[in-house]
N, C-alpha and C positions, 0 to 999 in steps of 0.2 A: 611497334605500335605508334600511329597518329593522336599524342593527347588534343581532341577536338575540347574548348571553351567556347563555348557560345552568350550572347547579348540576349536579351528581352526578343522574344518574335511577338507580332500583334497577330491577334484574333480576329481583328477588327476586321467587316468585308468593310471591301475598299468600294463595295454597291452602295454603300449608305451614304458615303462622302459625296458631299458636292461642289459646285466649282462656282465659285463667282469673279466676274468682269470685274478688277477694280476699277481699270480704266473707263469701263461702261457707267457711266454718270444717271442714277436713275431717282425716279420721284419718290421720295417716302412722304407714301398719305394719310398717315393716323399714326399715332405713337400713343401709350397709358402708360402707365406705373402701378406697379402688384407685383407681391412676393418677394420686395426692395430691391426694383430691378423695372428699367426701363424698357420698352419693346417697342418696337416702331415693325409698321407693316409697308408693304410699298409694290412698284411692279415687277410682272413676272416672277410672284410669290415669294420676293425680296423682305426678309423678316431677317431682323438684328436686333442684339442686346445690348444695354450697358446700363454703369452701376451709377455714373455722374452726367448721363450725357453728352459729352463731351465724347469720353471712346468708347466704341461700337467695337462689336464680334458680328458677323454675321450667323446665324443657325440655318439650317435645313428644314426646311419647312415642307417638304415632299410635294408643292405645288408650282405651278408657273403660269396663272392666270392673275392676271393687277387683283391685287389685294387693295380693298379702299378702307375699309375703318378695323378698328382695336379696340376692343375692351375688357379690361377686369372687372368679374366680377364674381360673388360666391365661392373662390378662390381658387376661379377658374378662367384663362385667356382664351377669349372666341375671337377669330379674323373673318371678315366677311371681303366677298369681293366678283369680277365679275364672273358669266359662265355659272352663276352657282357655286363656286368656289368655298366654302366653309370649312375651316379645322380650328380646332382647340387641343389648348394645353396646360398639361397643371403648373409646371415652372416658366416655358418663358421660351425654353430651350428645346425640349423634347414636339414635337409635334402630332395632329392624328387629322388625318382627311375623315370629315364625315359627310354621310349620304344627306344632301340637301334636298333630294329629290324631287329639284329642277333643276333645267339652265340658265334662269331667266338671272340677270345681275340684283345680286343681295350689296344692301348699302347697312343703315344704320344695325345698329344692336343696342340692346337695354335689357336689364332685371328686375324685376320688380316679385312683389308677391308668389314667389317660390316657382319662375317662369322665365327663363331667356326667352327676345321674342326679336327676331331679326325681318328688318322688313327693304323692300328691290321696289322692282318693273313691276307694280300691280301685285306681287306676293305678298303676304306673311308665315314664317316661319314661328313656331312654338315649340318648345322642350325644357322639360324638367329639369334634365341629367347634363344639359347640353353633348350628349350623347345623341339620342334617337332624335329626331327631326320629323317635323308633321305639319305640312300648308293648313291655314284653317279653312274652313267651308266658304264660310264669304268675303271673297276677295274687294275690297274697294280697287275703283276704277279710277286710279292715282297711283303715278310712278312715285312711290316713297321716297325721301332720301337719306331719312336719319330718323332714330325715334328717343325717346327719354321718359321714364316712370319717377312717379314723384307725383305727391296729395293724392293716392289710394287710384292711380290711372295712367294708360300708355298716353303718351300726346306723340304724331307722331307729325314731321312736317313734308312739303312735297314740290315737284318742278313748278307743278302749278301758281304755289305759292299758299297751298289749301293747307290744314289742319286739321289732323283728324284726331279723336280721343277714344280712350276704351278700359273700362274698367278689368277687363282680361284677353285683351287681343283677339278676341273674336268676335267681337259686334263690334263698328267702329259709326264715330258720332263726326259729319262733320263742323266744321268752326268756321266763325268768321273773322279771318287774320286780320283783313284787314289792308291786305296788299296782294298783287300778283306777282308781282318777282321772286324768283325762283328761291326756297328755301334751303339754304345745305344742311343745316346742324343744328338744332337743337340739346340743350341740357336742365338738368335740374337743381338746383344746389337754393343753399340759403334762401329755402320755404318758396322757388320766385322759377319757374319757367324764362328760357329766355331760347329765342331763335334769330338767327344770322344767314342773311342770303344775300342776293344780287344787289347791284347798287347802294351797297353800304348799308342792305334795313339790317333793322335791330326790331324784333318786338318784344315784348316781355307780357309774363299773366301768371297769377296765382295759383290757378285751378287748371290752362290748358283752354279754356273756353272762351274769358275773356282777355283781348290782349289792348296793347299798348302801342304807340308805337316809340320809339329815341330817337336822339338825336345822337349818332354816327360822328362825326365832320367830314364823310368821304365818301365820295362815290364810287370807288372802290367794289369790289367782290371779297365778301367778307365766309371763309371757307369752315370757319372750327371754333365751336364755343368751349369755356371750361372754367371750371372754377373752384379755388383751392390756396388754403392757406389767406384766406378771408378776401382773397380778389376774385374779382371773373376777369378772363384771360382771350382774346377775342384774334384770329387769326386770320390773313387774308391775301389778296394781290398785289405785286409790288413789294413783298417787304412789310406789310403791313401787320404793326400789334396794338392793339385800342385792349385798357383795363380799365376796369374801375370796381371800386366796394362796394356797389348799392343795384348797379346793372340798370341804373340812370342816369350818371352823371360819367363822360369815357377820357381818357386822356390815352393820346398817341404814340407811345414811346419811339425812339430811334429802334429799330432792328438790327442792324447792318448788314442788312441783303438789299437786295433789290427781286429777289426770289418770290413766288407763291410760296406760303405758307400754309399748309392745310388746316395744322392742330396742334393742339397743345399738353401738355403735364406737370403734371406735380409732384418731385417725390427723393429723398434724400437729402432736405431742404434746401433745393432750388425746383424754377420749374425749367420745362423744355420742353422747344417748337421745332416742329420738322416743316420739311417742305422737298420744292423739285432741286435737280440739279443738287440730289444728295445733302442739303445743306439742313444743319440744325443751331439753332441761337437759345444762348440758354442766360436766365437769369437767377439771382439769389436771392431779389426784392421783388419783379415784376419792375420796375425804376430802370437799370439799369441792363440792356442784352449787348451781347458778345453774339456775331456771327462765328459758327466753327465749320467752315467748307468741307466735310469729309471724302467727297468725290475727289476725283483727278483726270482734267482728260491726255488724253494720249494724240487726237489729232496728228497728223502729221509727224511720229513718233515712233522710229522702231526701236524696241530690245535686241541687242545681239549679246549680251553674256550677263551675266549677274554673278555676286557671292554675296559673302556673309561672314561678320565679325562685328560680332552687338548687334548691328543694325544690317538691312540690306542696303546694297550696294547695285545698282545696276546701271546698264552700257550704254547710253542710248547716241544717235543720231545728235539730238540735238542739247546732249550734257548726259550729268552724271542725275540720276536717282537715287533716293535715297529714304529710307523708310525703318522704324523702327520693328516693324510688326507683320509689315507686309500689307498691312489694310492704306495708311496714311501714307504718299508717300511728294516728297518735295524734289523742284530740280533745279540743280546745281548748273551752272554752263561750264564750260572746259578748259571754255579759252584757250581753244588750239585750233586748227583748221586743217590737224592731219588723222585719219581714219585710223583709227584705236582698234584692232580685231580681237583682242584679249586684254583678259586686265586680272590682276590680284587685288583682292581688300587682305593687304599684310597685316599680320600682329600689330605693328606699331600702328594701326587707324588708318593707313595712307595708302596709298595707292600705286601699283605698278603698272606701265598697261607697253604692250607690244603692237608695232601700227605695222601697215602695210607699205610703212616705206623703210625701211630696218633701223625704228629706233627706239627704247627705251625709254617710256617717258613718264615720273616720277612727279608725283603731286600729292597734295594735303584733302581736305575732305570739299576744297573748296573748289580747287584752280589745278592744272599740269600746272609745274612749277618749273622744271626743267628738263634735260632729253639729251641721250648719249644714242650717236650710230655706231649699232654695234657690226650692223651687217649694208652689205649693197642689195641683198634680196629681201623680199615681204615676209613678217611675224608672224606667225599667224595666228600659234597658241603659246601660254604659260603655267605654268604648277608649280607649286608650293612641296618639296617634303624634306624629311631626314635634312634637315639643316642645311636645304639648297634648291635656289631658283633655277628651271630649267624654260629657257623659250627654244619651242620648234620651227622648223626653214624650210624653204627650199632645197633640191637635191643633197635630202639624208642630209641636212647639218643640223645640226643642237647649240644652243650655247649655256654653260651655268654658270652659277654664280653664287657665293653661300652669301653673299649680302645687298645683292643685288643693284652692284656697284662695277666692280671690276669682271669680263664677261671671258669665261675659255670655251672655243668651239670645239667641237669632235665632230666627229662622222658616222652614220649607220657600219656595220659592218658586210660586206661582202661587196663594194666596190659598189653600193646600191643608190639610185638619185631619185627615190622617191617625195614626193610635196607630204614634209610633215604638215601634216592637217592640224590632229590632235595630239596631245600630251597631260598624260594624267597619273595623278600619285594616290595610288591603290593597292593596297591589301601589300604595304611594307615594301614598295619599289615602283618606280615608272615606268608608263609603258606607255611608246609613242605608237602611232599609228604613220604606217605611209601607203598614202594612197595614191594610185595609178588609174586610168581612165577607167578599169571595169576589176580593180581587183586592189588590194591591202595589203603590204606588208605588217608584221607585228613585232615591235622592238621592247626589249626592257631592259632597265637596270637598277642595281641596288644605289647606285648610286648621285647618278647622270653624267654621266664622265665614261664610263665602259657600258659599250649598249653589247643587247647578246640579240640573236636575229629569231624571232618564235616561228607563229605559223605565219598562212596566208588563206586570208576569206576574199571569197570569188567577187568580191563587190569595193567600192570604194563607201569603208567606211565612214562617221561621218563622226559620235562619240561612243563613250565605254566606259561602264562602271562595274560594280564589282560590289556583289551580297552576295548573303548565303551563301558561299561554299564556293562562288562562279561568276567569272567575266560576262558581261550583258554588251553588245555592238551595236549598234545601228547605222541602216543605212539608206540608200535609192529602195524606192517601190514596196517601202515595206520590211524590205528584208531587216531582218533578226540575226542571228548567231550567238550563240553560246560557248563559253569553254568553260574549263577547271584549271589547268595550265599553259592558257596562250597557247598552247600550241596546239592542239587538235579542236579546231572548232565546228558545231554541227550549226548545221540551218534551219531553226526555229518558223512554225505558224504565227504571225501577225494579227491579219487579219484585215489589213488595210494596204491597198496601193497607195498611199498618199509617201512620198518621200519623208523620212527619218530624220531630225535635225539633232537633238539629242537625248542620252537618256541620264537618270542618279538613280542613287538606292538609299532609301532613308522606314526609319517605323517598319520594317518587314515587306514594303516594296519596290517592286519598279516602277520609275514612272518615264514614260517616252514622250516625247511630241516632237511633232513634223508637221506639214504643211496643210491646209485643210481643216487647220483646226483638230488635227489627229492627237488624240490621248488618248495614250491604252498604256495598262496597272498590269504587275503580275508579280505573285508570292514567289515565284520560284524559276525567272528568265523564260519556260518554257511554253507554257500555258500563256496566253492574255486576253483580256477582258478592255474594248472600246471603255472611254466612259464619254460623257455626254460634259465638250468644254464651252457651249455657249458662244462658241465661234467660227468661221469660216477661215479667219484671217491665219498665217502661218507662225507657228510659237518655234522659237529658232534657240531655246533653255531653257533649263528645269536647278530650282536648288529646293533643297529641303532644311527647314531649321524652321528654330521654336514650335515645334508642334502641326507644325503644316508644311505645304509643298506651295512655292513660287512659280509661276513660268511666265515669260516674258516673249514677247511676237512685234508683228508689227501691227502697231496700235492698241497692242492689246498686254495688259497683264492681269492671268489667274492668281488666285489664291484658292487651296482647299480651305476645307472645313477642317477642327484639330482633330489630328490623330490621336483619337484617346484610344491607344491601346489596351487589350484586354493577353496580358503579359502573362506568356511562362518565361522563366529566366532560368536559362540553363547553364550550371557553372561548373561540368565537370560532366564529357562525354568521356571514357574509356577503353580498349578495345584490348583485352590480355590472349592469351593462349595460354589454356587449362587442358593440358595433354593431348586430342583431337580434337578439342574441343576450342570453338572462340566464343569468349567470357565476353558480354561487354556492360557497360555499370553506367549509369550517368546521375546526375542531382539536378534537380533544381528549388532554387529559394522561394520560389512566389510563383503559384498558378492561381489564376480565374478565369473558367467557364473553360478550362481546356475539357479534350474529349479521352483521348489517348494517342500513343506513338503507337508509328507503324513502323519495323526495321525493316529497311533495307538493306541489298549487298547486290552488288558489284564486281563483277571479274576486270573492268577496263575504265571506272572510271565516270563511265558515259552513261550505260545501258544499265540501267535496273529494276530489279524485280524486289518485292515484299514478299517475305520468309519469314512473317510474325505482326501481332501488334503486343501492347502490354496497357490497358487502362491509366488513366491518368486522374490523379486525384482528384483534378475541376476544381477544386476552389483550396488553398492554400495560399495565406499571407505570412510573409515573413519569417517562412517554417521551410525548416532541411527536408523535402521531401526526397530518396533514392530507391532505383528500379536496377533492375537489372535483366536483362534475358541471356537466351545462350544458342548459339549453330550450332549441333554437336554433327551437323553433316557441311562442315566447310571445304572448297573445291579446291584441286590442288594450286598450287600459286599464291598470288596477292590477293587475300580476301578485302575490299574495300565497303564499310556497313555507313549510314547516316540513319538518322533519326527523323521520320519525318512526322511533324506536329503539329497537331489536327483542332481546333475549337468542336464546339460541344453549339452550332448553330439548329436554330429550330427546323429550316430548311436544308434537308441535306444538300441540294445543290450548291446552295449558298453558304458550306463549311469553306472556310480558312483554312492555310497550313502552310508551315516552312520548313527549311531542313535547317538540320544541324550543321557544321563540320564534316568532314569525312573522316573515317580511321581504317585504319589498312592495315591487315597483319598474314602474314609470309606462313605459308603452309607446307614449304616445301624446303629447309634447307632444317636440316639436321640437327640439331641444339645437342645431344648422345650426352647428355646430363643427365646421373643418379643423384636422387636423395635419400639415404641410409642416418641410420638404423632409421625404419618407419611402420610402428610409432616411435615415439622418442620418447625419453629423461627429462634427457639434458642437454648435452650438444649433435648438432645435426651435421654433416657432413655431407659432401655433394663429389663426385669422383665425373670423368666421362673425358671423353677427347675436346670438348667442346669446354671442359671447367676450367680452362686456361684463360679462356677469352671472355670469360663474365666479368661484367661490369660493379656491379651492383648488387647486393641481394634484400629489398624490402619483406617483411614479416606485419601479415594483416589478419585479424581476426574471421570467421568465420563468412561474414557479412565484406567484406573488402576495408572495413576500415583498417589505415595505417596505421600499428606500433607503434612501429620503428624501422630506420633503412640501413645501411652499413656500403662502402663502398667496400670491393674487391683489394685488398692489398698485395694479391698473388705471394704471401708467406702462409696463410691461415686458409685453408679450404674447410671450414666451419660457420656453425653460426648457434648462438647461446638461446638455450629454449627454457633454463632450467629452470627461470624465475619465470616463466609463465603459467597458471594456472590450465589444469584439465580441461583436454577440448581438441578442436578444429581447428586448424590452419592454416592460412595460403599464405606461401613463398613463392614470392612475384623475385624474376630471375633477368636481368638485363644484359644482353651483353654485347659486346665490341660490335658485332654487324647489324644491332639496333632492332634483334628479336628481342620479343619478350616474352617470359613463359611463365605459366602462375602452375603451383603442382601442391595437394592439399598433402600435406600431415598431420597425423595423432600426436599430440603432447597427451604421456602414461599421469 
């Protein structure tokens, strides 16, 4: 028997997970506050949420169109944008695309008198629930940029400087605004409409009909107007901020940025304004503002390697990048002219790097401080595990050290001299990839010092990971190989011809990255799906931490959405021989949205066949759930078993799954053990040719719960059953050869 205990597997569909280029500085074009959070909208359908206006989390909107406005009204967030895009959300996190019935650009959004209204390029849409939208019959001949509701009417402002009003959004009346400047935004607060626009234009009106110009003190374009906490706030070009308690007299506080500010909102005790380049500026009182740049430029910068130790650290040609969350990055100079090919972020919070000149560099979090030359050859990769650092180098040479200070060299066996381009600590041992131009020899080591030659792959492998009971390696031309034991490798279809450079496993998914922005995911390493990375740049590395994946490459840093798993936590998976039957038992400690367990069998650990399924509990929080399955027709020899755990997606084609670890039973061993008497009243005895090889005996009830176990001391071939109540019991027998036998007995 092989006992398989598993960790949580994720039932979340990766098709629902989107990726954002953190290094791509997008404009935030609108912001609002509702349901306890700030929500910003911007270019390429980007939506982010924040509790404080400082720390932002990207969420998936499902849209790629540029978004222009976002409001919160009547318990609903509504975002509008180019080409007719219209989105709604009840919580700011989960968004639904609505049918706007148009491809015209949509701009302002307002709610009043039980109706949502959206205005845009010669179009007006209305909805009573935010779900179903329809254009009005008579469309004003104006390009309307914003709309507000107050004093019993909707008021819209236009590119032409025109103002339109309507009591019901169906019939609109032109009003004299007194300006021909573009009017970008309008709001109704404190019993007054206020509109702003080009050349510092500010106009106000109590009813939307009669307008009065106000002195702004600037000729810069003004793009947004809002009111909260007793203060009007206007945003504009070149970091312009104007504030006023009455919309008549305006003050211009310093914003701390020269970026265009599109709009502002108030919530959780403070103002937040957003703008170009991903900038946000915040203020508690509307007087003193602090700029908070959330974008990060990667121009001319290439990330080669990445690690995590309480924060992300990324190795680049310009220095070391640090991030607490994979979103906000800081570049720190390395003060080193040596090319660092790989590094580790160790448990002490320092960096250890391997260089192309044979040096090992040591650093704090701010600079490389010292260097030790350990080789005249290039050092390619570094790994840590089992209390030891291991570095891979040329000509089949590896270096190991328990401290990272003194290094000992060793060589791979067989007199081979490959380039050891990759070393990793996976599944309890080190794995090194020895590459030749058209092949790779795989080596493994328990301690990093004594190495064993394993299998050979007909391709130069670039990266390797372990998860879900198998190793996955990536190579050139989209090649992917899998193995259960590092010895036998199977080629898989990736669906891409791009060179793949790295792979990792976390949260129930393998993620592989490579040239041309290639990004692939798989739950089992055999079936792969391409994902949209939103870049064609080369991706060199990928790391998982803090509930998401982060990938780095040429002028690019990507982060996935947070992986919110729907877990099945498998805490036990046992396989027993019960006479001529293989009995499988497993337990879960938590389930959510799980559908079923499919039982698969193999005679070689590679080719699997479904032999049955068991329905899952579906939803069981913090509850132990027990399952069993019997294979009544096992095959001669070793039978391998695993569970395929499948979620309960509405779309059968989109159901995700993962595998348990593998358990195996040998059915050709002659145990020759007899239990007697059966039924038994007090003492149960065992005899047979194999009786002397018994290591231990377990007594379980009929459902497999352990009652007690004992080791065989070789002096008494008996089991005390006298104190057990009458019923059916299972006697588990473990032999010296590793066989596990389960026999039924009846206690009288």
